[in-house]
C-alpha positions in Angstrom: 96.2 -46.4 246.0 97.9 -44.0 243.8 95.4 -44.8 241.0 92.6 -44.0 243.3 94.1 -40.7 244.2 94.5 -39.9 240.5 91.0 -40.9 239.8 89.8 -38.8 242.7 91.8 -35.9 241.5 90.5 -36.4 238.0 86.9 -36.5 239.3 87.4 -33.4 241.4 88.9 -31.6 238.4 85.9 -32.5 236.2 83.5 -31.3 238.9 85.3 -28.0 239.1 85.2 -27.6 235.4 81.5 -28.2 235.3 80.9 -25.8 238.1 82.9 -23.1 236.4 80.9 -23.6 233.2 77.7 -23.2 235.0 78.9 -20.0 236.6 80.0 -18.6 233.3 76.7 -19.5 231.7 74.7 -17.8 234.5 76.7 -14.6 234.2 76.4 -14.5 230.4 72.7 -15.1 230.6 72.2 -12.2 233.1 74.3 -9.9 231.0 72.2 -10.7 227.8 69.0 -10.2 229.8 70.2 -6.9 231.1 71.2 -5.9 227.5 67.7 -6.5 226.2 66.2 -4.5 229.1 68.5 -1.6 228.3 67.5 -1.7 224.6 63.8 -1.8 225.5 64.0 1.1 228.0 66.0 3.2 225.5 63.5 2.5 222.8 60.5 3.5 225.0 62.3 6.6 226.2 63.0 7.6 222.6 59.4 7.2 221.6 58.2 9.2 224.6 60.6 11.9 223.7 59.3 12.0 220.1 55.7 12.2 221.4 56.5 15.0 223.8 58.3 16.9 221.1 55.4 16.6 218.7 52.8 17.7 221.2 55.0 20.5 222.6 55.9 21.8 219.1 52.3 21.8 217.9 51.1 23.4 221.1 53.6 26.2 220.5 52.5 26.6 216.9 48.8 26.8 218.0 49.6 29.5 220.5 51.4 31.5 217.9 48.8 30.9 215.2 45.8 31.7 217.4 47.1 34.6 219.4 50.2 36.1 217.9 50.5 35.7 214.2 48.2 33.8 211.9 50.5 31.4 210.1 50.6 32.0 206.4 51.2 29.2 204.0 55.0 29.5 203.9 55.1 29.5 207.7 53.0 26.4 207.9 55.3 24.7 205.6 58.3 25.7 207.8 56.4 24.3 210.8 55.7 21.0 209.1 59.3 20.7 208.0 60.4 21.4 211.6 58.0 18.9 213.1 58.9 16.1 210.7 62.6 17.0 210.6 62.9 16.8 214.4 61.0 13.5 214.6 63.0 11.9 211.7 66.3 13.2 213.0 65.9 12.0 216.5 64.6 8.6 215.4 67.5 8.2 213.0 70.1 9.1 215.6 68.6 7.5 218.7 66.1 4.8 217.9 67.2 3.2 214.7 70.7 2.2 216.1 68.9 0.2 218.8 67.8 -2.2 216.1 70.9 -2.2 214.0 73.6 -2.5 216.7 74.1 -4.6 219.9 74.6 -2.8 223.2 78.2 -3.1 224.5 78.5 -5.5 227.4 80.9 -3.1 229.2 78.0 -0.6 229.1 75.6 -3.2 230.5 78.0 -4.2 233.2 78.6 -0.7 234.2 74.9 0.0 234.4 74.5 -3.0 236.7 77.4 -2.0 239.0 76.0 1.6 239.1 72.9 0.1 240.5 75.0 -1.9 243.2 78.2 0.0 244.1 79.4 -2.8 246.3 80.1 -4.9 243.3 83.7 -3.6 243.3 84.1 -4.1 239.6 83.6 -7.8 239.8 81.3 -7.8 236.8 83.5 -5.5 234.7 86.5 -7.7 235.4 84.5 -10.8 234.3 83.5 -9.1 231.0 87.1 -7.9 230.5 88.6 -11.4 231.2 86.0 -13.1 229.0 87.4 -11.3 225.9 91.0 -12.9 226.5 90.5 -16.2 228.3 93.8 -17.6 227.0 95.8 -14.9 228.8 94.1 -15.5 232.2 94.9 -18.4 234.4 91.9 -20.7 234.7 91.9 -20.5 238.5 91.8 -16.8 238.4 89.1 -16.6 235.7 87.0 -19.2 237.7 87.4 -17.1 240.9 86.3 -13.9 239.1 83.3 -15.7 237.5 82.2 -17.0 240.9 82.4 -13.5 242.4 80.4 -12.0 239.5 77.8 -14.6 239.8 77.5 -14.1 243.5 77.1 -10.4 243.0 74.5 -10.8 240.2 72.5 -13.1 242.3 72.0 -10.4 244.8 70.6 -7.9 242.2 66.8 -8.1 241.5 66.0 -8.5 237.8 64.1 -5.2 237.4 66.8 -3.3 239.4 69.6 -4.1 237.1 68.9 -1.2 234.7 68.6 2.4 235.7 65.0 3.6 234.8 65.2 7.1 236.2 65.7 8.6 232.7 62.5 6.9 231.5 60.6 8.2 234.4 61.7 11.7 233.9 60.8 11.6 230.2 57.4 10.3 231.2 56.7 13.2 233.5 57.7 15.6 230.8 55.3 13.9 228.4 52.5 14.1 230.9 53.1 17.7 231.6 53.0 18.6 227.9 49.9 16.5 227.3 48.1 18.1 230.2 49.0 21.6 228.8 47.7 20.7 225.4 44.5 19.2 226.7 43.9 22.1 229.0 44.4 24.6 226.1 42.0 22.6 224.0 39.4 22.7 226.7 39.8 26.2 227.9 40.7 28.2 224.8 38.0 29.6 222.6 40.2 28.9 219.6 40.6 25.3 218.6 44.3 24.3 218.6 43.4 21.4 216.3 42.6 24.0 213.6 46.3 24.9 213.7 47.3 21.2 213.7 45.2 20.7 210.6 46.7 23.8 209.0 50.3 22.6 209.7 49.7 19.0 208.6 48.1 20.4 205.3 49.9 23.6 204.8 48.7 24.0 201.2 45.1 23.3 202.2 42.4 26.0 202.5 41.8 25.7 206.2 40.9 28.8 208.2 42.9 30.0 211.1 41.9 29.4 214.7 39.1 31.8 215.7 36.3 32.2 218.2 33.9 31.7 215.3 34.9 28.8 213.0 34.0 28.7 209.3 33.8 25.1 208.2 32.8 23.0 205.2 32.6 25.8 202.6 31.0 24.6 199.4 31.6 24.4 196.5 35.1 25.6 197.3 37.2 26.1 194.2 34.9 25.6 191.2 34.2 26.5 187.6 31.0 28.0 186.3 29.7 28.9 182.8 29.3 32.5 181.8 26.1 33.9 183.2 25.5 31.0 185.5 24.6 31.6 189.2 26.6 30.0 192.0 25.3 29.1 195.4 27.8 29.2 198.3 27.2 27.5 201.6 29.2 27.2 204.8 28.9 25.8 208.3 29.5 28.4 211.0 30.4 27.2 214.6 30.9 29.4 217.6 29.2 32.4 219.2 27.7 34.5 216.5 24.5 36.1 215.1 23.1 35.3 211.7 23.7 38.8 210.5 27.4 38.3 211.3 27.8 35.8 208.5 28.9 37.4 205.2 30.1 36.3 201.8 32.9 38.5 200.6 34.1 38.4 197.0 36.4 40.2 194.6 37.0 39.9 190.9 40.4 38.8 189.7 40.7 41.8 187.4 40.3 44.2 190.3 37.1 45.8 189.1 35.2 44.4 192.1 36.9 44.5 195.5 35.5 43.0 198.8 31.9 43.2 198.0 29.7 41.5 200.6 26.5 39.5 200.5 24.6 38.6 203.6 24.2 34.9 204.0 20.9 33.4 205.3 20.5 30.3 207.5 19.3 27.2 205.8 16.0 25.9 207.2 16.8 22.3 207.3 20.4 22.6 208.7 21.6 24.1 211.9 24.4 26.6 211.7 24.6 26.3 207.9 24.3 29.4 205.8 24.0 30.1 202.1 24.2 32.9 199.6 23.9 33.3 195.8 26.7 34.7 193.7 25.6 36.4 190.5 22.0 36.7 191.5 21.5 39.7 189.2 22.7 38.2 185.9 24.9 35.4 186.7 28.7 35.3 187.3 30.3 37.0 184.3 34.0 37.2 185.4 36.3 35.1 187.5 36.1 35.7 191.3 37.7 35.0 194.6 35.5 34.6 197.6 35.5 33.8 201.3 33.0 33.5 204.2 33.5 35.7 207.3 31.8 35.8 210.6 33.3 38.0 213.4 36.9 36.9 213.7 36.2 33.8 211.7 37.5 33.9 208.2 37.4 31.1 205.7 40.2 30.5 203.2 39.8 32.2 199.8 38.3 30.1 197.0 38.4 30.7 193.3 35.5 30.8 190.8 36.7 30.4 187.3 34.3 31.6 184.6 34.4 29.6 181.3 32.5 30.0 178.1 29.1 28.4 178.0 28.8 25.2 176.0 27.5 26.4 172.7 26.8 25.1 169.3 26.0 27.3 166.3 24.8 26.6 162.8 27.7 26.7 160.3 25.8 26.1 157.0 22.2 25.4 156.0 21.7 23.4 152.8 18.1 23.6 151.4 17.1 21.0 148.8 13.8 21.9 147.2 11.4 19.2 145.9 12.4 17.9 142.4 9.1 19.1 140.8 9.9 22.7 141.6 13.0 22.6 139.3 14.7 24.9 141.9 18.4 24.7 142.5 19.8 23.6 145.8 20.9 26.5 148.0 23.7 26.6 150.6 23.6 29.4 153.3 26.5 30.2 155.5 26.6 32.2 158.7 22.9 32.0 159.4 20.6 29.4 160.8 17.4 30.9 159.5 15.4 28.5 157.2 13.1 29.7 154.4 12.1 27.0 152.0 9.2 25.7 150.0 7.1 23.0 151.6 8.6 19.6 151.2 12.2 20.8 151.0 14.8 19.0 152.9 17.0 21.1 155.2 20.5 19.9 156.1 22.1 21.6 159.2 25.9 21.6 159.7 26.7 22.8 163.2 29.9 23.6 165.1 30.4 23.4 168.9 33.0 25.0 171.1 33.5 21.7 173.0 33.8 18.1 171.8 30.3 16.8 171.3 29.0 13.7 173.0 25.4 13.9 171.7 23.7 16.5 169.5 20.0 16.8 168.5 17.8 19.1 166.4 14.6 19.9 168.3 11.6 21.3 166.3 9.6 23.9 168.1 6.3 25.9 167.7 6.1 29.5 168.8 3.5 30.3 171.5 1.8 33.3 170.0 -0.6 33.7 172.9 1.6 34.9 175.7 -1.1 34.4 178.3 -0.7 30.7 177.7 2.9 30.6 178.9 3.3 28.7 182.1 5.0 31.6 183.8 2.9 34.4 182.2 4.2 37.3 180.3 7.5 37.3 182.1 8.2 33.6 181.3 10.5 34.2 178.3 11.7 30.6 178.5 8.3 29.3 177.5 8.1 31.3 174.3 8.4 28.1 172.3 6.7 24.7 172.7 8.5 21.5 171.5 6.7 19.6 168.8 7.9 16.3 170.2 10.1 15.7 167.1 13.8 15.4 167.9 16.3 14.5 165.2 19.6 12.8 166.2 22.6 14.4 164.5 25.7 12.7 163.2 28.7 13.7 165.4 32.3 14.1 164.3 34.4 15.8 167.0 33.0 19.3 167.4 30.9 19.0 164.2 27.3 17.7 164.0 25.1 17.2 160.9 21.3 16.5 160.8 18.4 17.2 158.5 14.7 17.6 158.6 11.8 18.3 156.1 9.7 21.5 156.2 6.0 20.7 156.0 2.6 21.9 157.1 0.4 20.3 159.7 -2.6 19.6 157.4 -3.9 19.9 153.9 -5.0 23.5 154.5 -1.3 24.4 154.6 -1.8 27.3 156.9 0.1 26.1 160.0 3.6 24.8 159.5 4.6 21.7 161.4 7.4 23.7 163.1 8.0 27.4 163.3 11.5 27.2 164.9 14.2 24.8 165.7 17.2 24.7 168.1 20.2 22.5 168.5 20.8 20.7 171.8 24.1 19.1 172.6 26.0 17.5 175.5 29.8 17.6 175.6 31.9 14.6 176.2 32.3 15.9 179.8 28.6 16.0 180.3 28.1 19.8 180.0 25.0 21.0 178.2 24.1 24.1 176.3 21.5 25.4 178.7 20.5 28.4 176.5 20.5 27.2 172.9 19.9 29.6 170.1 16.5 29.4 168.5 16.3 29.7 164.7 13.1 30.5 162.7 11.6 28.3 160.0 9.5 29.9 157.3 7.6 27.4 155.1 6.6 28.7 151.7 3.5 27.0 150.5 3.1 25.9 146.9 0.4 28.3 145.9 -2.7 27.3 144.1 -2.9 28.5 140.5 -5.2 31.4 139.5 -7.7 30.9 136.7 -10.2 33.2 135.1 -12.4 33.6 132.0 -11.1 36.3 129.7 -14.3 35.9 127.7 -17.2 36.0 128.1 -16.8 39.1 130.2 -20.2 38.6 132.0 -21.0 35.6 134.2 -24.4 35.2 132.6 -24.5 35.0 128.8 -27.1 34.2 126.2 -26.4 32.2 123.1 -28.8 31.5 120.2 -29.6 27.9 119.6 -27.8 28.0 116.3 -24.9 30.1 117.6 -21.6 29.5 119.3 -19.8 31.0 122.3 -16.0 31.4 122.3 -14.7 30.7 125.9 -11.2 32.1 126.5 -9.5 30.9 129.7 -6.3 32.2 131.3 -4.5 30.3 134.1 -1.3 31.2 135.9 0.8 29.7 138.6 2.8 32.3 140.5 5.5 30.0 141.8 5.8 26.9 139.6 3.9 25.4 136.6 0.4 24.8 135.3 -0.2 21.1 134.7 -3.7 21.1 133.1 -6.7 23.3 132.4 -10.2 21.7 132.3 -13.6 23.0 131.3 -16.8 21.5 132.7 -20.4 22.2 131.9 -23.3 20.9 133.9 -26.9 20.7 132.8 -29.7 19.1 134.8 -27.1 17.5 137.3 -25.2 15.9 134.4 -21.9 17.0 133.0 -22.1 17.6 129.3 -18.5 18.8 129.1 -15.6 17.6 131.2 -12.6 18.1 128.9 -9.0 18.9 129.4 -8.1 21.7 127.1 -5.1 22.3 125.0 -3.0 25.1 126.3 -0.7 27.7 124.8 2.2 29.2 126.8 5.2 31.4 126.3 6.4 31.3 130.0 7.3 27.7 130.9 3.7 26.9 131.7 3.5 29.5 134.4 0.9 31.3 132.4 -1.3 29.5 129.9 -4.3 30.3 127.7 -7.0 28.0 126.2 -10.0 28.5 124.0 -13.1 26.5 123.6 -16.0 27.2 121.2 -19.3 26.1 122.8 -22.2 25.3 120.5 -25.5 24.6 122.2 -26.7 22.4 119.3 -23.6 20.2 119.7 -24.5 19.5 123.3 -28.2 19.0 122.7 -29.2 22.2 124.4 -32.4 23.7 123.2 -34.1 27.0 123.3 -34.8 28.0 126.9 -32.2 25.6 128.4 -29.8 27.1 131.0 -26.5 25.4 131.9 -23.6 26.2 134.2 -20.0 26.0 133.2 -16.7 26.7 135.0 -13.0 26.0 134.5 -10.4 24.4 136.7 -6.6 24.5 136.8 -4.1 22.1 138.4 -0.4 22.6 139.1 2.3 20.0 139.4 2.6 19.9 143.2 3.9 16.6 144.8 2.9 15.7 148.3 5.9 15.7 150.7 4.4 12.9 152.7 3.5 10.4 150.0 5.8 11.5 147.2 2.9 11.3 144.8 1.2 14.0 142.7 -1.1 16.0 144.9 -1.9 19.1 142.8 -3.4 22.4 144.0 -6.7 22.9 142.2 -8.4 26.2 141.5 -11.6 26.9 139.7 -13.4 29.9 138.4 -16.8 31.0 139.6 -19.8 29.5 137.9 -20.9 31.1 134.6 -24.3 30.5 133.2 -25.4 30.1 129.6 -29.0 30.5 128.4 -30.0 29.2 125.0 -32.1 31.7 123.1 -34.0 31.3 119.8 -32.0 30.8 116.7 -30.5 33.9 115.0 -30.0 33.4 111.2 -27.7 36.4 110.9 -25.0 35.2 113.2 -21.3 34.8 112.4 -19.5 32.2 114.2 -16.4 32.8 116.4 -13.0 31.6 115.6 -12.2 28.2 117.2 -8.5 29.0 117.7 -7.4 31.9 119.7 -7.0 34.3 116.7 -5.5 31.6 114.4 -5.8 31.3 110.6 -5.9 28.5 108.0 -4.5 29.1 104.6 -5.4 32.8 104.9 -7.8 32.3 101.9 -11.4 33.3 101.5 -14.4 31.3 100.3 -17.6 33.2 99.5 -16.1 36.5 100.7 -15.4 34.9 104.1 -12.3 33.4 105.6 -11.4 29.8 105.2 -8.7 28.8 107.6 -9.4 31.7 109.8 -12.0 32.9 107.3 -15.7 32.2 106.8 -17.7 30.0 104.4 -21.1 31.3 104.8 -20.0 33.0 108.0 -18.3 29.9 109.3 -14.7 28.8 109.8 -12.8 25.9 108.2 -9.3 24.7 109.2 -9.3 26.1 112.6 -12.4 27.8 111.5 -15.8 26.4 110.4 -17.1 25.3 107.0 -20.8 26.0 106.6 -21.0 27.2 110.2 -19.8 23.9 111.6 -16.6 22.4 112.6 -14.7 20.1 110.3 -12.2 17.8 112.0 -14.1 17.8 115.2 -17.7 18.2 113.9 -20.1 16.0 111.9 -19.8 15.5 108.1 -21.8 13.1 106.1 -22.6 11.1 109.1 -19.2 9.4 109.5 -16.5 10.1 112.0 -13.5 12.1 110.7 -11.0 13.5 113.2 -13.2 12.8 116.1 -16.5 13.5 114.3 -18.9 11.1 112.5 -19.0 10.5 108.8 -21.7 8.4 107.3 -24.2 8.8 110.0 -21.9 10.1 112.7 -20.4 13.4 113.5 -17.7 15.3 111.6 -16.5 18.3 113.3 -19.7 18.4 115.3 -21.9 19.2 112.3 -23.9 17.2 109.8 -23.6 17.1 106.0 -25.9 15.3 103.7 -29.0 15.4 105.8 -27.1 16.0 109.0 -25.4 19.0 110.5 -22.1 20.2 109.1 -20.6 22.5 111.6 -23.9 23.0 113.2 -25.7 23.8 110.0 -27.6 21.9 107.5 -26.4 21.2 103.9 -28.7 19.7 101.4 -31.9 20.8 102.8 -30.5 21.9 106.1 -28.7 24.9 107.3 -25.0 25.4 106.5 -23.3 28.1 108.5 -26.6 29.2 109.8 -28.0 29.6 106.3 -29.7 27.4 103.8 -28.0 25.6 100.9 -30.2 24.1 98.2 -33.1 26.4 98.7 -32.1 27.9 101.9 -29.6 30.5 103.0 -25.9 29.8 103.4 -23.9 32.3 105.3 -26.7 34.8 105.1 -26.9 34.5 101.3 -28.9 32.4 98.9 -27.6 29.2 97.4 -29.5 27.9 94.3 -30.9 31.3 93.4 -29.9 33.1 96.5 -26.6 34.6 97.6 -24.0 32.8 99.6 -21.5 34.9 101.4 -22.5 37.9 99.4 -22.1 36.0 96.1 -24.3 33.9 93.9 -24.6 30.2 93.8 -26.1 28.5 90.7 -25.5 31.4 88.5 -24.7 34.0 91.0 -21.3 34.9 92.5 -20.2 33.6 95.8 -17.4 35.6 97.2 -16.7 37.1 93.9 -16.5 33.7 92.3 -18.9 31.2 90.9 -20.3 28.1 92.5 -21.9 25.5 90.2 -19.9 26.8 87.2 -18.5 29.8 88.8 -15.5 30.3 91.0 -15.8 30.4 94.8 -12.8 32.0 96.5 -10.7 31.4 93.5 -11.9 27.8 93.1 -14.9 26.0 91.6 -17.7 24.2 93.4 -19.7 21.8 91.3 -17.2 21.4 88.6 -15.1 24.3 89.6 -12.2 24.5 91.9 -12.6 25.5 95.6 -9.4 26.6 97.1 -7.5 24.6 94.5 -9.8 21.6 94.9 -13.1 20.3 93.5 -16.4 20.0 95.2 -19.0 17.8 93.6 -16.5 16.4 91.2 -13.9 19.0 91.7 -11.1 19.2 94.1 -11.3 21.0 97.5 -7.9 21.5 99.1 -6.4 18.9 96.9 -9.1 16.4 97.7 -12.4 15.3 96.2 -15.8 15.8 97.7 -18.7 13.8 96.1 -16.5 11.6 94.0 -13.5 13.7 94.3 -10.8 13.8 97.0 -11.0 16.3 99.8 -7.8 16.4 101.9 -6.7 13.1 100.4 -10.0 11.3 101.1 -13.2 10.6 99.2 -16.6 11.9 100.0 -19.6 10.2 98.5 -17.7 7.2 97.3 -14.4 8.8 97.6 -11.9 9.1 100.4 -11.9 11.9 102.9 -9.0 11.9 105.3 -8.5 8.3 104.7 -12.0 7.4 106.0 -15.1 6.2 104.3 -18.3 8.2 103.6 -21.3 6.7 101.9 -19.5 3.5 101.3 -16.5 5.1 99.7 -12.9 4.5 100.7 
């Protein structure tokens, strides 16, 4: 029985303990739930306070900015600091602690009991006893717990926390919001303009106004010197087009508040534009703004910077090699003056780092009526040739080269008359007005050539005579390469010969002589021929690099062959030259006459020796032994154009005829006798001729017909080291001799 009582007591005690635990758990749960509700309500209330503060603060600023005092930049900064400072400060003091700390249970219990005054501190007592359960008797603590649980059960969940504060804050927020919205809807000045100005205090946003100036372009910008700048803006609000103005001033104070009327754009409603620097471009830094009634845009800056420019630093001109001209380097100028075919190297310097640089060749438009824009279109003064030379770039330096040439063989029109340098900086800026430099191409002039003699363009020459043709050619710029004489008869060229030239001026001026004998050319009495001379210089084509000389020619001269004249004296073959300075038969030999002819640069017997015919064989270009020697024959042929031994020698007869106008063999030769008479004060055929003997005597220290002539024999003796008639003459053979 006693054990049953104990067991029953033990069971009753266990039930009481379990019941007490349930009560405590319920109370603790309700307290924690209420704690969370308090935190949530405090958090919402704090946020509503922040929103109401922000709206109210900005509304106040809008009223001041729009109607009292337009907020300058520093005031807008103060407003922004006040707005953000209030928000951050309140959040740090009131909202952040809600997340970092737990709400005190005493505060929670007090809030619940304030909602139900009949609790009589039962909940506060429970919270207090729960902190020190060891000091409280279990029976007492259980009784307090049951009382707190009973009281909590009578309180609805949403009524445990006082929400009156939250409701009040909500009303305040609603009132502020309605005030802001009403001002936005009713005010002619947009409060959001102030909000934007405060949130971006350093931005260029116009103050609130009845007329709003929006979207000003290009805003702050940079322009190159002389460049025009278009300004546009959107204007909103009640206004007339004439109310919209562009106001600008120069930073140096020379221009103050000058205005330009802005005109509406056709394709955009309420957008206006105006041009700054319409007269000659913007030439100094400016500040500008757009105004319309009470609407004023912020001020914007226009900074003028130097135009991208590139100038020629040096010009190096390398003439063609054949001109023998030195290379020239020009500094401080871009003008080019060079002989055709010269290479021109341009070194240029820019004021900005170069991205790309080019040399563009141009041609000047001489006919102004052909300009696309007429006489006033100065930009079309030059027409590109289509040739653009890429330059080598190094920082702000560029180098390129081109060749100066003519368009065609006439060399009247140069390929390019001007050039300019185009460049783009590394930032993409271009030199929009490049300097234009002239190119002057100097042509390689053709040589000049004329006949010094004969003086008349139509001459007559006896069949047995000779005509000395003197030619003078000159090249004013460079050198004469060759002089050529040509003679045409019956559509065939009897002479086409390059002449030997004499010069004392590096071949810039040369002279030549040619002695023309009709008989040498086969011309007969009554024949008429045409002759002329040509001269070539040493020009080289700049395109092919090959010789391409300028050729000049004289006018046509005519020669008419007349009947033979036995009294003629022949001209000197060389231009005034002499041979030995001695005389034969009273004439000159080597610049003198033998029977009126010259020998040794002159003629012997009227013919040429060493270029004429002698004895029929060739000697020095003539025939000997049936050919020509000096162009004349001797021994049945002509010697120097005359006959010897039955023919004429020097226009006279020898051996029965006249020689040099005198008789030989009974007659006079050169004013002397031959065969018993004197020839030139000497004897021939036993007498002396010119201090020598002919036919056994010496002639000029030599014999003729067994004697020496000039150290050689003629007719068995040597003449000039050769024989004639079995001997050697000039190392050649005549009549079977060596």
